[in-house]
C-alpha positions in Angstrom: 12.0 -22.9 -24.5 13.2 -23.4 -28.0 16.6 -24.6 -29.2 17.4 -21.1 -30.4 16.5 -19.6 -27.0 18.8 -22.2 -25.4 21.6 -21.3 -27.7 21.2 -17.6 -26.8 21.1 -18.4 -23.1 24.3 -20.5 -23.3 26.0 -17.7 -25.2 24.9 -15.1 -22.6 26.3 -17.3 -19.8 29.6 -17.5 -21.7 29.4 -13.7 -22.1 29.8 -14.1 -25.9 26.5 -12.9 -27.3 27.9 -12.5 -30.9 29.5 -16.0 -30.9 32.9 -14.4 -31.5 35.0 -16.9 -29.5 32.6 -19.9 -29.1 31.0 -20.8 -32.4 27.3 -21.7 -32.9 28.2 -25.3 -34.0 30.1 -25.8 -30.7 27.2 -24.5 -28.7 24.8 -26.8 -30.6 27.0 -29.8 -29.8 27.1 -28.9 -26.1 23.3 -28.6 -26.0 22.7 -31.8 -27.9 25.1 -33.7 -25.5 23.4 -32.2 -22.5 20.0 -33.3 -23.8 21.3 -36.8 -24.4 22.6 -37.0 -20.9 19.3 -35.7 -19.5 17.4 -38.4 -21.5 19.7 -41.1 -20.1 19.1 -39.9 -16.5 15.3 -39.8 -17.1 15.4 -43.3 -18.5 17.4 -44.5 -15.5 15.1 -42.8 -13.0 12.2 -44.6 -14.7 8.8 -44.4 -13.1 10.2 -42.9 -9.9 10.8 -39.6 -11.7 7.1 -38.9 -11.9 6.1 -40.0 -8.4 4.7 -37.7 -5.7 5.5 -38.6 -2.1 3.0 -37.9 0.7 3.6 -38.6 4.4 1.2 -38.8 7.3 1.5 -39.8 11.0 0.0 -43.1 12.0 -2.1 -43.1 15.1 -2.2 -46.1 17.5 -5.4 -48.2 17.0 -6.5 -46.5 13.8 -6.5 -48.5 10.6 -8.1 -46.1 8.0 -6.2 -43.1 6.6 -7.4 -40.6 3.9 -5.7 -40.5 0.5 -4.4 -37.2 -0.9 -6.9 -35.3 -3.0 -4.8 -35.6 -6.2 -4.3 -39.4 -5.7 -4.8 -41.5 -8.8 -2.7 -44.7 -8.4 -0.4 -46.0 -5.6 3.1 -47.0 -6.5 4.3 -48.1 -3.1 3.3 -47.7 0.6 5.9 -47.8 3.3 6.1 -47.2 7.1 9.0 -45.5 8.6 10.7 -47.6 11.2 13.5 -45.2 12.1 14.7 -41.8 10.8 13.0 -38.5 10.0 10.8 -37.2 7.3 13.4 -34.6 6.3 15.9 -37.4 5.6 13.8 -40.0 3.8 16.8 -41.3 1.8 18.6 -42.4 4.9 15.5 -43.5 7.0 14.7 -47.1 7.5 11.4 -47.9 5.7 9.4 -51.1 5.6 7.3 -51.8 2.5 3.7 -52.6 3.1 2.3 -55.0 0.6 -1.0 -54.6 -1.3 -3.8 -57.1 -0.6 -7.5 -57.5 -1.2 -10.1 -57.0 1.6 -10.7 -60.7 1.6 -6.9 -61.5 2.1 -6.8 -59.0 5.0 -9.1 -61.2 7.0 -6.2 -63.7 7.4 -4.0 -61.1 9.2 -3.8 -61.0 13.0 -6.6 -58.9 14.6 -4.4 -57.3 17.3 -2.3 -54.2 16.9 1.2 -54.4 15.4 3.3 -53.0 12.6 1.3 -52.8 9.4 2.1 -55.5 6.9 -0.6 -55.2 4.2 -3.0 -52.5 2.9 -6.0 -52.2 0.7 -7.9 -49.3 -0.7 -11.4 -48.6 0.3 -13.1 -45.6 -1.4 -10.9 -42.6 -0.7 -8.8 -44.1 2.1 -6.1 -46.7 2.7 -6.8 -49.5 5.3 -3.8 -51.0 7.1 -3.6 -54.4 8.6 -2.7 -55.1 11.4 -3.8 -51.9 13.0 -0.7 -49.8 14.0 0.2 -50.1 17.6 2.5 -47.0 17.9 2.8 -43.6 16.3 4.9 -44.0 13.1 5.1 -42.2 9.8 3.4 -43.6 6.7 5.0 -42.8 3.3 2.9 -43.0 0.2 4.5 -42.8 -3.3 1.8 -42.2 -5.9 
């Protein structure tokens, strides 16, 4: 959408298509201020603005989970301790740390709450193996 189209849209919202009451310079100032505010919000949001969030259910005694088909790079991986998927902002999430396959050998063998992960081809491997059904949240 061009700046001229934005001007016309604002004037149509104001029900002043001929710019009789509100002048074009006023509308331009409003649009420029709105664009500055939007730029500030995007800068504050940082990298999180561009993230996609995927969730999956963890199954007890299974350590390998497939990655989404559009996956390129992980940003963070978390496991939901309490709460629901519909209210991720208020849920209690525990961050799972990245590790190498070699480092994962030093984690306990038995089941428990996942503490580290590593990527293996098109899946993510969790260590220790989940002991209960929980929700895995992947931001990528």
